[in-house]
N, C-alpha and C positions, 0 to 999 in steps of 0.2 A: 683068125680075129680080128679086123679091121682096128686101126688107130682108133676112129671114136668111140669103139668098143671097147678098147683096153683104157681107155682114158676116164670114161665110166669108172668101169671094174674098182680104178685105183678112186676113182672122188669117193666111189662105196666103202670103202677100207678106210678112207680116213680119220682123225681121232681128233678133239682135238686140243689134245697136248701135238700131237704133229703140226697142229696153224703155229702154237703158242713157243714152240722151241723154232721156227723162223725165226729171223733177227727184225725187228721191224720196218725194216726196207721193202725185202721182201716177200715179208706177210701181204704189206700193202700193192707189192704187187699182183700176187695172188688174188686178193681181193677183187683188185682189177680186173685181173684176167679171168675170172667166174664170173663177175657182173656182164664184162662183154658177150662172155659165150651163152648167157643164159639170156640176152637182150636175144642175141641173134637168133637161138635158139625159140623162144617164143614171137618173133616176128615172124618165124617161118611159117606158124601156124595159123596167123592173123588173115584173115578173108581179105580180099584186096578188094579196093571200093574205088568208086570214082568211074570219070569220065570212061579213059582208057580200058580200065577195067570192063566197062559195061559195053564195049564196043568187040570186044576181045569174047565176049560170050554172047556175043550177037544180036543184044538187044540195041534197039533204036525208038528213037525216041520224037513222033513226026505231032 
């Protein structure tokens, strides 16, 4: 099992009680890390747009 698969499995079993048991500073850090990785995961699926992406796909505008 890869590290990312282990992280996903761990997040699947977390409960609100687990999060509430964290001290406020650690809870904020946990929230920030989750937001960071969520943004990266969403960005990976985003379609590439722009002139450079068009050129890489072979589109030529004349």
